[in-house]
N, C-alpha and C positions, 0 to 999 in steps of 0.2 A: 529549419533549413539544415540539411545534412551535406557536409563537404568532406570528402575523402582526400586525404593528402597522401602522396606516394613518393618514395625514393626507390627507383627500380632500375635494373640493369646497371647498377652502380654499387660500389662497396657498401655494406651495411644497409641492404634493402629493408624497407620498412613501410608501415602504414600507420595512419593517425585518423581519427574521426573527430571532426568539429561539429558540434550540434548547437545551432543558434549562437554561435560565436564562442562557445566554450569547448576546450579540448577535454573530451570525456574518455578517450581511450587511445593508447599508442603502444606500439610494439614493433621490435625488429624481427625480421624473419628468422634470423639465427636462433632465437630463443625457442622457436617452434620446430624448425627442421633440424636444429643441432649441428648446422654447418657454420662454423665461425666466420664472421664477416661476409656472409652470403651476399652475392651480387647479381642474382637473377631477378625473377618476377616474384613479388611478395604475396603469393596466393594465400598462404596460411594466415599471414598477418591481416590481409583484407578480410578474410572470413572471420577472423577473431574480432575485428572492429564491428562488422555487421552483427555478429551474434551477440555482442555486449549490449546493443540498443534494440535487439530483435528486429532488425531491418533486413531487407533484401537489396541487392545491388540495384534493383529497379526503383528503389526509394531514394537513391543518391541524387542530389540536385546538381552538384558540381564535383568534378575531380581535378585536383591540382597536383602538379608534378614539379618538383624542385630541380628542374633542369630545362634548358631552352636552347636548342641547337642553333637557332637563328640569332641568339644574342652575340653581340661583338663580331659579327660577321666581317665587317670591314677590317678589323684588326687581324682576323684569321686570313683574310685575303691578302692583306699587306704583308704579313709574315711569309705566306706562301710565295708571293712574287719576289720577295727578298731572299728567299731560300727555295729555289725551284726544285732541288733535289727532294724536298719534303712535301711537295704538292700531292703526291700520291698518298702519303701517310695521312694527310688532312682529309682527303676524299674518303679514305677507308674509315676514319674516325666518324665522319658524317654518316656513312652508310651503316656503321654499327649502331647508331642511335635511331635508325629508321623505324624500328619496332614501336618506339614510343608514339609515333604519329598514328598508329593504328590501334589505339587504346581500347576501343570498343570491341574489336575482334579478340584482343588479348583477355579482356575481362569476361567477355561472353564464354570463351573457351575455358577459362580457369573455373568459372562459377556455373558452367553448364546452363547458359540461358540464351535466348534468341537475342542477337545484337540489336534487332529492331525494337526490342522492349526497353532498351537502355535510353533514358531521357536526359542524362547529365550533360552539362556544358563543360567543356574541357579547357583548362588553363595551364599555361607553361610559364613558370616563374624562374628567372635567372638564378643560377646556383647560389651566388653570394647574397643576393637580395633575400632569397629564402632563408639563408643562414641568419642574417640580421633580423628578418622578421621573426624567426624562432625564438630569439632573445628579446627583442623589443616588445613585441606584442604579448609576451608572456610576463613581462616585468610589470611592476605596479606604477610605472611612470608614464606621463603623457608627453615627456620630452626628454631626449637623451642623445648622446653621440652613439653611432652604430659603428661596429668594426667586426669584420669577418676575414679569417685568414686560414689557408690550408695548402694542400699540394697544388690542386688545380680544380677548376670546375667552370665550364663554359668559357674556357680559354683565359681565365682570370685566377689569380692566386690570392689577392688581397683586395678588400673593398672598404672604403670609408664612407660614412653616410651621416646625414642630419635627420633625426627621427622626431616627428612632432605630430601629435593627434593621430590620425590615420595613416599619415604619409611617411614614406622613407625616401629621402632625397639623396641620391648618389652623388658624392663629391668627387670621388677619385677611384680609379681602379689601377691595380698593378697587373699587367698582362704577362702571360707566358712569353718566353721561357723563364722569366724572373719569378722565383717562388721561394719564400722562406721555408715553406713546408718540404719542398724538394731538397733544399739545403740540409735540412735536419735529417731527412730520410737517407740522403746520399752518405752522410757521415756515419749514420747507423749501419747502413749496408757495408761501408768500408771496414768497420770494426767488427763485423761478423754477425750483425743482427739484421737478417734479410727477409724476414716475414712481415707481411702487412700487419701494422699495429705494434711493432717492436719498439717504436719510438719511446713509449711510456717506460720500457725497461731501461733504456739507456739514460733517461733522465735521472733514474735512481743511481746509476753508475757515476754520473758526473762529479758528485761531491768527493769521490775518492781521488779525483785527479789533481794535478798541480798546474800552475800558470807557466807552462813551458812552450805551448803551441798557440797561444792566443794571438800573438802578433802575426804569426805565419798563417793561421787560418782566416785572419782578416783579409788576406788576399783573395779569398774565394768569394766573399760578399762584401760589398761596399755600401756606405751610406751616401745618399744624395738628396738634397732639397726635400726633406721630409719623407723620403722613400728609400729604395735600396736598388742595387743591381748586382746580379751574379757575374762572375767571370766565367763565361760559358765554357772556356777551354778545360775546366775541371770536370765538366759534365758530359755524359753521352748526349748526342743530338736528340732533340725532341722527336718521338715517334708517334705512330697512329694511336698507341695506347696511353699516351700522356703519362707515362711512368708506371703503369700497371696493366696486367692482362687478366681478363675475366675468363676462366676456363669453362668448358661446356657444362660442368657440374655446378657452376655458380661460385667455386672457390676463387680467391684472388691471389695472383702471383705478381710480385714486383719485378719490373724490369730493371736491369743494371743501370744505375744512375751515374756512377763515377767513371771518368776517363782515365786514360794511361797517365795524363798529367798528375793526378792524384798519386799514383804509384810512384811517379818520379820524385814528387815533393815530399811524400810521407812514408814511403817504403811500400812493401807488399801488403795487401789487405789481409786481415785476419780471417781464417777459415772459421766457419761457425763451429761451436762446441769444442774449440781448442782453448788452451790456457789463455787467460787474459793477462796482458803485460801492462806495465806503467804507461806505455805509449797509448794504448787504447783508452786508459782512464784519463790521460791528459787530453786526448782528443775529444772525449766526451765533455770534459770540463770546459775546453775551449769552445766547443759547439754550443753548449748551453749559454755560456757567457755571450758569445756573439749573437746568438738568437735573441737574448734579452736586449742587448744593445740596439739591434735593428727594431725590434718591437717597440721599445720605449721611445726611439727616435720617431717612429710613425705615430704612436699615440700622443705624443707631445705636439706633433704637428696637427693631428686631428683635434686636440683641444684648443689650439690656436683658432681653428676654423669653427669649431662647435664648443664655445666656452661653457660647457655644462659640468657639473660634478658627477653626473651619472653616465656610466658606460655600459651599453648592451653589446655583449660580444658572443660570437659562435664561430664555428669552423673548427676543423680537426686540430688545429694548432692551439685552440683555446683550451684543450685539455692539458696544456703544459701548466700544471698547477704551481710549479716553482715560480715561473714567470708571473702567474696571476697573483701570487702572494706578495709580489713587489710592486704591483701597479700603484698602490697608495703611497709608496715612498719615492717612486721614480717618475710620477706624472702628477698633474694637479687633480686627477679624478679621485673622488672620495667614496664612491659607491660603484659596485660592479653588479650586473646581473648576467650570469653566464648560463646559457642553456645547458641543462644537465645532460642532454644528448647533443653535445656540441659538435660531434662528428656528423658524418653524413646521413645517419639515421634520423637526425633532427630536421632534415630537409622536408620530411613529410609534414610535420607540425608547421613549419615556416611557410611552405607553399599553401597550406590550407588556410592559415590565418591571414596571409597576405591577400589571398583571393577574397576572403570575407570582408576585410577592412579596406584595402586599397582598391581592389577591382570592383567590388559591389558596394563600397562606401558605407558599410554598416558600422554602427558605433561600438566602441570598445567597452567590454563589460566583463573581461576575464583577466585574472592574474593567476599564474601558476604558483600555488603555495607549497606544493610538494611534487615529487616525481613518481608517485605511486599510481601509474596509469594503465597498468597491465591487468591480466586476469587474476582472479582469486578463486579459491576452491572451497566447497562446502565441507562441513565435518564428515558427512556421509562419504563423499569422494575420498577424503584423506583416510578414514577408517577402513574403507574398502582396499585401498592401496596398501595399508599396513597389514591387513589380513592376508592379501595375496603374496606379500613378501614374507609371510610366516614370522613376523615380528611380535614379541610380547610388548604390550603398552599399557599405559594408564591414561585415563582422561581426567584432567585436573581443572578446577576452577581457576580463574585469572590469578588471584593472589598466591595460591600455593604453587602455581606453574612458575610465576616470577621468582618466588622465593627459592624453589628447588634449582632453577637454572642459575640464578645469581650465586647460590651456595656452591654449586658445582664449579663455576668459573672462578670464584674466589679460592677454591681448593686446587686450582690448576688444571681443571679439566677443559676440554675442547668441545664445544657445543654447536651443533648445526641448528639454525634458527630460521624457520620457514613460517611466515605469517602474512596474512593479508594480501594485498595486490602486489604484483611484480613491479619492480622499479623500472623506469624508463631511462635509458642511458647505460653507459658502460660500468657504473659504480653500484655495488651493493650497499644499500643505505638503510639496513636494518630490517628488511623483510625477507631477503634471500642472502643471509649472511652466516659465515662461520665466526663464532665469537670466542675470545680467550682473555685471559688476564693480561692487562698492559704493563704490569709492574714486575713481572718475572723475567730476569734477564735472559734465560735460556729459552723463553717461549717462541721466539722467532725461529730458532734452530728446530725446535720441536715440531712446530707447524709445518716447516718445510719438509722435514724428514717423514712425518707421519701422514701429510695430506697434500700439500700444495706443490711440492717438487719444484719450487722456483729458484731462480739464481740467488746466490748467497747475498748479493748486494742490494736486493730489492727490499725496501722497507714495508712494513705493515701500517695500516692506518688507525688512528684513534677516533672513536665517536665520543663526544663530550657533550654534557648538558650545556645548552646554548648560554645560560646565564653564568656558567662557571668559566667560560672560555678565557676571559681576561686574567683570571688567576693563573692559568696554566700556559697561555701563549702571549706572545708579545704584540698581538694585534687583536682588536675586538670586532673587526668586520665579519659578520656571520659567513660560514661556508657550509650551507645545508646540503650541497650536492657533492661535497668532498672535492672541491676544485681550486682550493687554495692551500699552499704550504706556508706555514709560519714557524718562526723560532719558538722553541719551548723554553720557558722561563728557567734559569739555571737551578733554582731551588726545587723545581718539579721534575727534573730529568730523571732522577732516581726512581720516582713514582711511575714514570712512563718509560722505563728502560726498554721494554719489548717493542715500542713504537717510536723511540727516539733515534732518528737517523744519524749517520756518522757526522753530519754537520749540525746536529742538535735541532733538527726541524721535525715537523709532523705534518702529513697531508690530512688535515682534520675534517671531520663531518661534525658540525654543530647541530645538535638535536633539540628541537623545541617540542613542548607538550602538544601544541596545536597541530604540528606537522605529522607526528607519529606518536600518539599517546602510549601505546603499548611499549614501544622501544624505549621511550623516555622514562617510563616507570621501571623498566628492567635495569636501566643505567642507574636510577635512583636507588633501586633495591641493592645493587652491587655496592653503591657508595655507602650505604648504611652498614654493609658487612666489612668493607675494606678502608673506608675513608677516601676512596678515589672515585670521582664522578666521571669515569672514562672506561670504555671497553675497547679492546682490540677488536677490529672489524675487518674481515676480509671476505671476498666473494664466495659464495656457496657453489663451488665447482672444483673439478680437478682437471686441468688442461682441456677445457671444453667450455662452451657458452654457459653463462650462469643458469642454474636450474630454474625452470619455469613451473613445471607440474610436480605434484606430490611424488609420482613414481620416480622422477629424476633425482629428487632430493633423497628418497630412500635408497636408491641404488648407489648414489655417491656415499652416503652414510655407511652402507654395507661394505663397500669395496675399499674404504679408506679407514684410518684408525682414529676417527672421531669417538669421543667418549659417550656422547648422548645426542639425541635429536629431539628437539621441541618443535612439532609440526602441527600448526593450529593449536588446539588444546591438548594435544596427545604428547606423551613423553615415552620415549623408548631409550634404553640403555644398551650399550655393547654387550654387557654380560647377560642380558636377558634375551635368550634364544627362543 
């Protein structure tokens, strides 16, 4: 049985393929069309899914979409009746989602087939149910608490659930306009970070702040009965775009979230790209702290209703790795499984798996052990790309390649590392990575100056051998998808100076031999040369989506000041023209 899962006409459009209950391929459209957070129809991603298994769209049995415009209709009507001026906005929102109802025509046109030959059954899965499904059904557990939270989806911002066997039982929803994600986005916009996806940047700014505005910001979002509510006077009214606008080219533009009351309370908003002041840092600090207070208030309420030690979590806010790292100290949960594509690209997997298990009542037989679900490329394809780029290169066996790369990193060189299948989700996890020495104090500045061009306050991440994690970090819960931030032990901070953030934390990736044997062996080889079982790992890109194909990696290598590129078994150096 083949099930195609889709996230379409929504930020981070994507496609995933489930074959007989197992996720065999998944990719976001941005990795293929190179438009960051693309929000149109994922034509290229669908083609990539089909190509991977050698199938045609006519072979697909079911298509599942992680969005259902009929969900929560009563709440939408209730909101409209209470706010008559917004009825037109809600009608426009519903009209914007109409293309999803004619999926056969969309697919037939995109793939150049006769609509009459398409035999699939179509399924719509509510946004947050699909999010929870993307975590729970990929976890190794047959029972867990389920939690999803983001800006909005199908008029809901947060969902709590009890997950058992094949079923996800929804316990509670937080409806718009209350949204913890919108709260975070609004503050980010106010301090000058106005692009879709900038929230992760501001999370890195927060530790530079002081506790001067926490009490004042608590007026914006309050706690109540295991949930929360916004003071809506600080926000612009909910519009037909629910906080963002999808432009004709598929790019995403955020609508202004903050109202004039924010200006009266906190002063003029910062203009993008102007100097950061202590006020912005203090606002970021207060925002992150209040975000965590609300999150743990809800998670503790969820645990009271579902007294499990296991938490399956997804939604865009689940990318807040700082909060994730505190779950085990501020709630009774002891294990978390967070979908690596926790944002909306993960809806494709969640919708497909929910269809397989909940709608079709098929037994569970899959657990996601790694995130390497995208395309990989043959040696012949890589060699051809190197030749076209007129680069000199050497082909090495596995051990000499590992030794050469580890030796170069140990010597302070910056190496592009392109291996195996592309990662699923926003993090580079050792297959599309730029690697460097984690213990050179100047390495962060060098990387930013030569390649990444990132804000000065954003930290780089450590990849550590899984079994060595407790020696270096103050928590031993694995973080295979780089979704937890933990304190670095005091005696190890000098060894990890390039990845030790200002608050002595690191957003780590724990690497096991089973999940990524080659990357694991590279870190081990580096440890033998330096005594440090850690590499600095940042995504292989330069202000663009993470590279997918060999040509993109080679182009990034050529236009930046990387020292070496290890691409498949091939090695090329900057000095070799």
